[in-house]
C-alpha angles and dihedrals in degrees: 000000000000123000094255092055092047092048090049092052087051089054093047089052090046092052096044090057098036096096094060102029099048101019121144139145128255117205126198127181128202085210091064111072090199088070094052097097092045090052091051094047092048092050090050091048098053095040092094132078092214094050092051089049089049092054088051091052092047088052085068102042141340117264134201120231092258093051089051093051092048090046092058097028092240134132117270090242088058094049088050091056089053094048089047089055095050092044089053088057089049091240093126139057130188139223137177134237116202115233131180101276099026136314140307119221117227127196123220138151122297115229097275112115100172134020122195129185120203109213095184141359111269097195133025098024089170098047095113087064094047130085113247124213109203132194120185108203122196115231090240097052097089120143096202140010148158112218135188123246087205092065127353137120145115140227137191122226087274108027141045104216112177141355134186096358106106093185090060093055088090095059114129090249088072090086088070095054119131094175128032128176142176135180089225140336127073146275128212132203131188135214127188115254099204087113091073089071088068094061151309118315111232094188142339128217133197117201126181145140111252144153140168124284121234130162099281100340136308119190095207101040108120129209133184109223119191124206127211138186117192088344092304109131107228108177148316122252116199107213107210093216155329104271122214109125088105136025117261118244092255100026106122116246093241095064118113118274092219094052134086111279109177145006141201124271111249132188126195113186131182120202133156087274094059139260121337121201111197090338097312123108107242102159126036095174097073118061136172091266090057095062095072090215094176095056112113121339102296147036117237118215115194127191112192148169100212125220092246098044114140091220106035100187108136125229143254121214122204132207130205093278098049130056132009102312125059094219134103124217104305126203117187131183119194115208127213114247115258115257123212 
């Protein structure tokens, strides 16, 4: 078999596994004017039966420009126009197969598995006029936790401190952690609640980067992760996998190739309407008044894989210097406007 065919077989294998190996979500919002161009390019890209069929074909295997032209019985120049439109919308990526006198470019999917466009804010429509109280929580600043000896540990952006010894998870070095993982159990954080004295809370939101925890990594290893505020069970988020087939945007180069490298951004909000997971109402039975935010001198935030979880797959938590998003765990309380 010549080199070009070998490389083409490699590209086919790459493309076939791409949805699971490099899958991640892309979120656009009509409310964010910075997303407007991306939304328009996406709309143009999918506004063509030919381009939609081409995307289906590329889901099976990569294709060269000549192969695309032949498949649709169009000129190569016309095929190039369609490829350009799909590329502008960031729906395609390219790779090259070496041939005897050079190389051939092949087109395949990029690493986006799912694209969502938010047309309007489902909760907190008046947040722009509200006063936010924001607490940034370092991944290692937990006040309680239960960790698994099967797989647990943490690392900073420069040092891997501990693995698979649950008793060591409370060593002082944990405060420098930028990634934390456990195969089961929970971790609890706390924020002060003195801000409640300044007014009434309209809604609260917890935002973080998270994924499942498998041995090494497994892109399709699901985990049911529960979220609690002051022991009130808000919702369960099912992480679609433990992601490690590529390095996260902020994951340091020294980090182990066989390990977890990034997660997905997840938002849990509680309003007077209920609990919202990534903007969708998932629990009407718990509202902001049920959280008892003024009790005691702090608010407890718990992340847990429960014993009876259907997908008991642990979790990884990421700080601003690890993974795909440069944020820590962020807790935000939106205060109601003062009325005269």
